[in-house]
C-alpha positions in Angstrom: -49.1 50.8 9.2 -49.7 48.3 6.5 -47.7 45.1 5.9 -46.8 46.1 2.3 -45.5 49.5 3.5 -43.3 47.9 6.1 -41.9 45.4 3.6 -41.3 48.1 1.0 -39.5 50.2 3.6 -37.3 47.2 4.5 -36.5 46.8 0.8 -35.0 50.3 0.6 -33.0 50.0 3.8 -29.7 48.2 4.0 -28.0 45.7 6.3 -29.0 45.3 9.9 -32.0 47.6 9.8 -33.4 45.7 6.8 -32.9 42.4 8.6 -34.4 43.7 11.8 -37.4 45.1 10.0 -38.1 41.8 8.2 -37.6 39.7 11.3 -39.7 42.0 13.5 -42.5 41.8 10.9 -42.4 38.0 11.0 -42.3 37.9 14.8 -45.2 40.3 15.0 -47.3 38.5 12.5 -46.5 35.0 13.7 -46.2 35.3 17.4 -47.3 38.7 18.8 -49.8 36.9 21.1 -47.3 34.3 22.3 -45.0 34.2 25.3 -41.8 36.1 24.8 -39.9 32.8 24.5 -42.2 31.9 21.6 -41.3 35.2 19.9 -37.6 34.5 20.3 -38.2 30.9 19.0 -39.9 32.2 15.8 -37.0 34.6 15.3 -34.5 31.7 15.9 -36.2 29.5 13.3 -35.9 32.3 10.7 -32.2 32.9 11.6 -31.4 29.2 11.5 -33.0 29.1 8.0 -30.8 32.0 6.9 -27.8 30.3 8.3 -28.4 27.1 6.2 -29.0 29.2 3.0 -31.8 26.8 1.9 -34.5 29.6 2.0 -32.3 32.6 1.1 -29.1 34.3 2.1 -30.7 37.2 4.0 -33.3 37.5 6.7 -35.7 39.2 4.2 -35.2 36.5 1.6 -36.0 33.9 4.2 -39.1 35.4 5.6 -40.4 36.3 2.1 -39.8 32.8 0.7 -43.0 31.6 -0.8 -45.6 30.3 1.7 -43.0 29.9 4.5 -43.9 32.8 6.9 -46.8 35.1 7.5 -45.4 38.0 5.4 -46.1 36.0 2.2 -49.4 34.6 3.5 -51.2 37.8 4.4 -52.4 40.5 2.0 -50.1 43.6 1.7 -52.9 45.8 3.1 -52.9 43.8 6.4 -52.9 46.4 9.2 -50.2 46.4 11.8 -52.1 48.1 14.6 -50.7 46.9 17.9 -47.9 49.3 18.5 -46.8 47.8 21.8 -46.6 44.3 20.2 -44.7 45.9 17.3 -42.2 47.5 19.7 -41.7 44.1 21.5 -41.2 42.3 18.1 -38.7 45.0 17.1 -36.7 44.4 20.3 -36.9 40.6 20.0 -35.7 40.9 16.4 -32.8 43.1 17.4 -31.8 40.9 20.3 -32.1 37.8 18.1 -29.8 39.3 15.4 -27.3 40.2 18.0 -27.5 36.7 19.6 -27.0 35.1 16.2 -23.8 37.1 15.5 -22.2 35.3 18.4 -20.3 32.1 17.9 -22.7 29.1 17.9 -21.5 27.8 21.3 -22.3 31.2 22.9 -25.8 31.7 21.5 -28.9 31.4 23.7 -31.2 29.0 22.0 -34.9 28.5 22.7 -35.6 25.7 20.2 -32.2 24.1 19.4 -32.2 22.7 15.9 -35.8 23.7 15.0 -36.2 25.0 11.4 -40.0 24.8 11.2 -43.0 25.7 13.5 -46.7 25.9 13.2 -49.6 27.4 15.2 -51.9 24.8 16.6 -55.0 26.5 15.2 -53.6 26.2 11.6 -54.2 23.3 9.3 -51.8 20.4 9.9 -48.7 21.1 7.8 -47.6 18.6 5.2 -44.0 18.5 6.6 -45.1 17.3 10.1 -44.5 13.6 9.3 -40.9 14.5 8.5 -40.2 16.4 11.7 -38.7 15.8 15.1 -40.5 17.7 17.9 -38.2 20.2 19.6 -40.6 22.2 21.8 -44.1 23.6 22.4 -44.2 27.2 23.4 -47.6 28.8 23.8 -49.8 27.4 21.0 -46.9 26.9 18.6 -45.0 23.6 18.0 -41.3 23.7 16.9 -39.7 21.0 14.8 -36.5 20.0 13.2 -37.4 18.7 9.7 -34.9 16.2 8.4 -36.7 14.4 5.6 -37.2 11.1 7.4 -40.8 10.1 7.4 -42.2 9.2 10.9 -45.6 8.3 12.3 -47.8 11.3 12.9 -47.2 13.0 16.3 -49.7 15.3 17.9 -48.4 18.8 18.8 -49.0 18.1 22.5 -46.5 15.2 22.3 -43.6 17.5 21.4 -40.8 17.9 23.9 -41.2 20.7 26.3 -38.1 22.1 28.1 -38.7 22.3 31.8 -38.6 26.1 32.1 -41.1 26.4 29.2 -43.3 23.7 30.6 -43.7 25.7 33.9 -44.6 28.8 31.9 -47.0 26.9 29.7 -48.8 25.5 32.8 -49.1 28.9 34.3 -50.5 30.3 31.0 -52.9 27.4 30.6 -54.1 27.8 34.2 -54.7 31.6 33.6 -56.6 30.8 30.5 -58.7 28.1 32.2 -60.1 30.5 34.8 -62.0 32.8 32.4 -63.2 29.7 30.5 -64.5 28.2 33.7 -66.2 31.5 34.7 -67.8 31.7 31.3 -69.1 28.2 31.5 -70.7 28.8 34.8 -72.9 31.7 33.5 
């Protein structure tokens, strides 16, 4: 599958399937290698943006807003090859849409208030000085951007919810073992 084909297919569908396709594409492109909580957090950011209306009134408009999410940053011939990751992203998108239809007080939130995120391997975003750290999940930092300039904060200084902190430590420990083994060769 190619990115352009998926987005074209989404454009001819309607309603929930269209939203789920656009959201799944974003989750896949932005977070397929992240913990499941990170995938839900990416979906949550997109849905929160849709709710505010600042980036569009539908999920597809939000994720296709210029230079906001991976679907607009990658070429249309970008291959979507990992079927297992795509199926997981599809499920995350569907569950997230269902969750977001609930009244706000009943929603499960992974990154409350976050409307921006970035991957640590990407160039430092210009909005970072205007953001309040919400969480670090995997190698993504999530922020609430409110327009108030603050001193620069390193991604590692972001708030980490206790349950996510335990998972992050487990993942980092697992990653450290192969690195240590490689270094000893």
